[in-house]
C-alpha positions in Angstrom: -13.6 5.1 -5.3 -11.1 2.2 -4.2 -7.8 2.3 -3.6 -5.4 0.6 -5.9 -1.9 0.3 -6.6 0.0 2.5 -9.1 2.1 1.2 -11.3 6.1 2.6 -10.2 7.8 5.2 -12.5 11.4 3.3 -11.9 12.2 -0.8 -12.0 12.3 -1.6 -8.8 10.7 1.5 -7.4 8.5 1.7 -4.6 4.8 0.6 -5.6 2.3 3.4 -4.1 -1.2 2.7 -2.9 -3.6 5.4 -4.1 -7.5 6.2 -2.7 -9.1 8.1 -5.3 -6.3 10.9 -6.2 -4.7 10.6 -2.3 -1.6 8.9 -2.1 -1.9 6.8 1.4 1.1 4.7 1.5 3.7 2.5 -0.6 5.4 -0.8 -0.8 9.3 -0.7 -0.6 11.2 -3.4 -2.8 14.4 -5.0 -0.8 17.3 -2.3 -1.4 21.4 -2.9 -1.6 22.3 -6.4 0.3 19.2 -6.6 2.5 20.0 -9.9 4.4 16.8 -9.3 6.6 13.8 -12.0 6.9 11.3 -9.9 6.2 13.3 -7.8 3.4 9.5 -5.8 1.6 8.5 -2.9 3.3 5.5 -1.1 3.6 4.0 2.2 5.1 0.8 3.8 5.3 0.3 7.5 5.4 -2.4 10.1 6.1 -1.9 13.6 5.1 1.2 13.0 4.1 2.4 12.0 7.6 4.5 8.8 8.3 3.4 8.9 11.8 1.0 6.0 11.2 1.5 2.3 10.7 4.5 0.4 8.7 5.7 -3.2 8.7 7.7 -5.8 6.6 6.8 -9.0 5.2 8.6 -11.5 3.4 7.1 -10.9 -0.4 5.6 -8.0 -2.5 2.2 -10.1 -2.3 2.6 -10.4 1.7 3.5 -6.8 2.2 0.8 -5.5 -0.6 -2.2 -7.6 1.7 -0.9 -6.0 4.8 -0.9 -2.6 3.6 -4.4 -2.9 2.4 -5.6 -4.4 5.4 -4.0 -1.3 7.3 -5.5 1.0 4.9 -9.0 -1.1 5.1 -8.5 -0.8 9.4 -7.8 3.1 9.0 -10.9 3.3 6.9 -13.1 1.5 9.2 -11.5 3.4 12.4 -13.1 6.9 10.7 -16.6 4.9 9.8 -15.1 5.0 6.0 -15.2 1.9 3.2 -13.8 2.0 0.1 -16.1 1.5 -2.9 -15.0 -0.7 -5.8 -14.4 1.4 -9.1 -16.3 -0.7 -12.0 -13.8 1.0 -14.5 -10.8 -0.6 -12.7 -8.7 -2.8 -14.4 -7.5 -5.7 -11.8 -6.6 -2.6 -9.6 -8.8 -3.4 -7.2 -8.6 -4.2 -3.6 -11.2 -6.3 -3.5 
């Protein structure tokens, strides 16, 4: 199974990162009158806990790359790996 981004249900909503059937994190778009240098926020969680990793990025692509890197680091620390799904259509993290 591979990590993939799930299309948001709401315009401008969070972009969920899913591994198999488990949501493991999300990228949050800028909201309100956000003047932060890095308006995109990403958060990685395991087992529904948000006490793991989070960060900020300038763009959606940078936030997606950062959360994927953090997820791969987490998998490596657990001695696991993401396996590409041959049926995935452009949602792969490879």
